[in-house]
N, C-alpha and C positions, 0 to 999 in steps of 0.2 A: 390744743396747740396744733395747729396744720405742718405739714409738713413742710414745707417751703420753710414758714417759719421758724421753725426747730436747725432744720443746717442750716440759716444765713445765721442765729444764734450761736449751734459750730462755731463755725466760721469765724464769727466774732471774738467768741473767745481764744483762739488762738493769734489773736494779733499779739496782746502781750508776755503770750509765750513764745512768738519768733524775736519777740523786741530784746526778751533775757538769753537770747540761744545768740543771736549776732553781741551782747556785751559780753558772755561767754568764750566764742569764738575770738571779741577783740582782746579782750584779757590774758589768750592762751599765747598772743602775740608779746604781751609786756613780760610775763613770768618766763617764756622761755630765754636761759642764760646764753643770750646769742645776738652778735650787731647783724642783723641782714645785709647793710649797708657795707659792714665789715665781709663779708661772705660772697657777696657778689661785685666786689674792685680786686680780694684773695690779695696778689703780691703787689698792686696796684697802689693800693690804698693811701702812702707813704710820694706817690709822685704829687708835685706839684701842677695845677696847673698852668700856664703862662700869660693864660688871656686874665683869668680869676684872682689869679697869687691864691687859692685854697686848695686845696692836699683834696686826690682823688677821692680817699674819706666822705669829707663835708661834704663833696659834691653831691656826692650819691647817698647823701642822707637827707639831702635839700630835696633830690628828687622824688621820695620815696614819703617825706615830707616828719622825718623822724625828728629834724628839729624843731618842731611844733610845738606847743602843749597837749597834755596827754588828752583834751576835751577838743582840742582840735583835730588832731589823729582819729578820734574817734566818728569827728565827723564827715572828713575825709573818704575813713574807710565805710562809711555807709553809701555816701554818693558814688564813691566806687565800683560796691555789689548794686548801687542799684544799677547803674551804666553795662555791669556786666564783666569789668575790670580786678580782675581776683588777684591780681598782681604776678610777679614771673616767676617760676620755679629756680630755684639754683641748683638744682639734683639735675633736672632735664633738660634744662635754659629751655625751657617754653612758658605759653602762657599757663597759667595753675587751672584757667576754667578748661581749657585741652588738656591738662592729665585728668582733670577729676571727672570732663565728660568720656575719655576713653575708659576709666577702670569704673566708674558707678554701672553700668550697664555687665560689666561679667560679674560684678557683688548681686546686683540687686537679681540676671538671672540665674547663678545657681544659689541665691537667697529663695526665688519664688518655686524652681522648682522642688529645694529641699522639702516645701509645706506641701507642695503637689505628690510629694511621696509621703511624709507623717501625717496630712491628714485622714488620708484613706487606712490607714496603718491603725495611726493611735482612735479612731470612731471604731470602728471595727471592732479591734481587740477588748474597745471599753463595752461597746455592745453586749459582746457575747459572755464578756465576764460580770457587766451585771444582768445577762439572763440564768447562768450559772454561779450565782451568789454563793461561794462557801465550800464550790467541787473545785477539783483538782485542777480544772480550766483557771477559775478565775485562783488559784493561790500564787498559777504559774505565771498568770498576767501579771499580777502584782508586784513577785518578784521583776519581772521584767520593766516594768515600769519604773520600778527605781536603780533597774542597773542601767537604764537607757539615760535617765536625768543622772547617771553619776558617772560614770563612764566619759575617762579624759581623752578629751577630741582627739588631741596628737596620738594617742594609743590605739585609739579607734581605730585610726586613721593610717596607721603604719599598718597593723595585720590586718586591714580590709585589702591593703595593697598586696601582702605577703600573700594572702589568699587566694585572691582573683587574678592577681596581675603576675604570677610568677609561674614557673615549672614545677613539677610534686619533687625535686631534688631540694625545694627552697623552701616547701612548704605549700604550696598551690595543688587544690581542689581543682580546678578546672579540667587541664591538662586529660585525665583520665577519664570524665565524663562527659566529658564533648567534643574528644578530640584536637581541641587544640594545643598549639604550642606557646608555651613563654606565659600562659596565662591566658584568662574569655576577656577580664574588662581593661582597658587604660587605666594606668595608675597615675597620669601628670600629661600637662597642658592639655588646649581648650581640643585640641586636633592632634590628628597622625604626626607625628614629627617629620615625617617627609612631606608634607605639604607645603606653599611656600606663602607664609603668611608673614604680613611687614611683623617688626621686633615691638613689644609693650604698645600694640593699637588694640581700637579694638572691632576693626574692620576686617572683613574677612579675606579685604584683595582690595589691593591701592591703584585707583586709575595711571596715579604719574610711575606707579612701577612698571604695570604692564601696558601701560598704553594703548586701554583696549576703557573701555565702560564697564565700571563691575555689576552695575544696576540700571534696570529701565531709569525712561529720563524721568519719568513722575516721583520715583522713588529718592528717597534722601541720597546722596552723591555717597556720604562715606558709611552707608548704612545706619540701620537703628544700636548700634551695639548688641543688638541678642539676638545671639547666633541662630539662635531656635528658629526666628522671623527672617534675618536674614536668607538664610542659607535657601530659602526657598525662589527667592528675586535673582540671584546669582544669574547673570547670563550664559548663554550658552559659550560662545570665546571669552570671557572670565574662568569659566569652570572647567574648560581645556587648558587655561593657563593656571591654576590654582594643583591640579594633578589630572595626569592623562588618561586615568582609571576612573574618574568622576566623569559620567557619562551622564548624568542626572543630578536636578535639585533632590531628589532625595537618598540620594550615598550621601552628599554635603550632610543632609540632614540629620542623616543616624551615625553616620561619624559626631558630630556635636553632640545628640543624643546619648552615646553610649560615653562621650568623654564625662558628660554630667553627670553617671550612675552614683560613682564612688562617692564624692567629695560630696554632693548634693545627700547620697544615706547618711554619710558622715555630720552631713549639718544636723539635719532633719531626725532626729535619733529621738536626741535629747527633747525637742517637739511633743514626738511622737508619744515617749515617755508619760510625759505632764499630758497631753490631750487625753489620755489611755486613763489615766487616773480621776481628773474632770468628769470625761464621759461617762465612767462609772458612778460617782456618786449624784453628778446630775440624772441618771436615770433611775438609780435606784430609789433618789428623793420621788420622783414624778409618778414613778411604777406603786405608789401608795397613795397620789390625789384621788377626789370621788370621780370624776372622771374616767379613771381605767379603769375600777373597779365598777363601773358602770357601763362599761363597755366589754367587759366579763359577764356581768348579769346577764346583759343582752346576748350571750350563747356568740361572741366575738369569737376566731380561731386567736390561741396566744399570740401567733403570728404575728398577726392583722393588729391588733392590741397594742401591740412591741413598737412595729413600722408605722404603722399610720398616727395613732394617739402618742405615743407615748416618747419614742425618738424625733418626733417633730417638737412638742416644746421640752426636751432636755437639752436637745441641740442649739437654742437660744441662748442659753449663758455660754457656750460654747465659740460662740462670736466675740464676747468678751478678752478670748487671751489672745485672737489672732493679729491683732495688733502689735503684743508684747513678744507672740511668735516671729513675726518681722523681723522686730526691735532686734531679740534672740538670736536669730540667723543672720545678722550683718555681723552682729559684735563676733559671733565664734566664725565668722569667715577670716577674722585673721590668722588665725594656727592653721586650718582648711584650704587656704587659698596658699602658703608657703610651703603644706607638706605637697600639693596637687601640684604646685606651680602656676596657678589662677593669676593674672597680675591686674588684680581687682584691689578697690579700696583700701584693703586690707593689706595688702603688702605695697601700697603707692603711702599707707599714712606708716610703715614699720621704716620705709626708706625713708624719709618726712623725718622723722625723730631720731636715727641715727645718723643724718645730714645736717639734723637742726635747718630744716627747711619749713621757717614757718607761716609761711602763703599755702603753701601746700598743706599741711596741719588744717590749719584753719580752714579751709577749703572741706576738705574729707571731713568736719566735725560736723563742720554747717550742712553739709550735703545731707551727712548720717541724719543729723536732725530734722529736717525736711520731711526725709520720709517714711520718718519715725512719727514724726507730728501727721503728716498725710496719712501715711496706715492707720492710726487711730479715729485720725477726723472720720475716713470712711467707715469704719468699725461701728463708729456712733451712730453714725446717720442709718445702716442698716440694722443697728438693733434698735433704734427708734421708726425702721419703717415696720420691723416683723414685728416688735413688740409695742404696740401702742402707748401702755402704761407710762414706758418713759419719756414718752414725747408731752405727756401730760405733768409728769413733775417736772 
C-alpha cells in the first residue's frame, strides 16, 4: 500500500470516531443536572415578556432550542458546530469558542514542552539501563521508572515549588547554590507577576489596552497563544509597554521558558518513567536480533552497534506511545494548571464543572478529543513511514 493511500485510509477511519465524539459531547449536555436556560436568565426567569406573554425562561429555552425533541437538538448542535457557534459561556459571559481558543494553547504549550523534557530523559535512561542490564545503574533506573509513574502530580508539584521556588529557611536549595534570593525558578503563572498581561487570555499583550500594535501586520493580531513563539514577534513598542526592563524579545522568551520548567517537568515525569521502561524492553529485545550479532561479528565497536543498529530499530515501537503521552499530558494538566496557576483547559474545565457551564464543558471535551485523535493520527502516519510493514498490513 502506498503512503498516500495509507494516510487517506487512516483519515477515513477517523470519521466514525469523530461522530462518536460529537454524540458523547452532546450526551454530556443531556446528563448534566442543570438547565442552561435557567442559568442564563437567572433571577429574571419568572418575568413575563409583555409582547409574547411567555416567561423569560421559556423564551430562553426557545432561543437555545431546548424545547425541541432530542433528535432536533442534536441536529442543531451539529449545525452550530459546523458554523463555529459553540454557544455562550455562562461563567465568562463570552462565546465558548473564544474561551476554548484562549485556553487550548496554554495547555498545549505546557504539554508539548513536557514531552520535550520527558523524551530525552526517558529514552536516554532506557538506553543506558539496557546497556548496563542488571548492574547498579539498571536497578536504580528501574526504581526511578516506577517512582516517576507512581508519584502523585499534586505532591510532586508542591515539592518542586518548595525546593526550587523558596528560600533555604523553608526548604529551598537554590539560594546557597546559585546565590539567588527566594528560589531560582518561578512557582506560578506563565510570566513574571510584574508584567502587565490581560487576565485569563492567551495573548501576550492587548492592542485595545496598550493602544499600540502588539505584533507585525502579517502576524495574527492576537498572537497564536503559544508564548514561546509569540515572544519573538512582539514589537519593540509593545515590549516597552509590557515591561520597561524588557529591551529584547529574547528576554521575554526567557521569562516564558523559565515559567514552563516546573509545571512541564511535573507533567512530563510520568511519561519519562513509561518511556524508560518501554525503551529498555525494546532495546533488550533488539539486541538479541541476528543483524545486531552480525554487526558485532564484523568487528564494529559496541557503541556503534548500539547507536546505529540497535537504537534505530528500538525507537520504532516508542512512536506508538507518543499519542498516548500527549493525551496523558493534557489529562494531567487539570491538577498541574491549578497548582502552578496556568489558566488553560484544565482550569477552564474545573470552572465549568463547578458552575455547571455545560457549553464550555462540551467545548473542552470536544477539543481535547480532537487533539488526542489528531496526535494518534500523526503517530500512525509516522509509524507507517518508518515501518513499511504497517502499511502492508
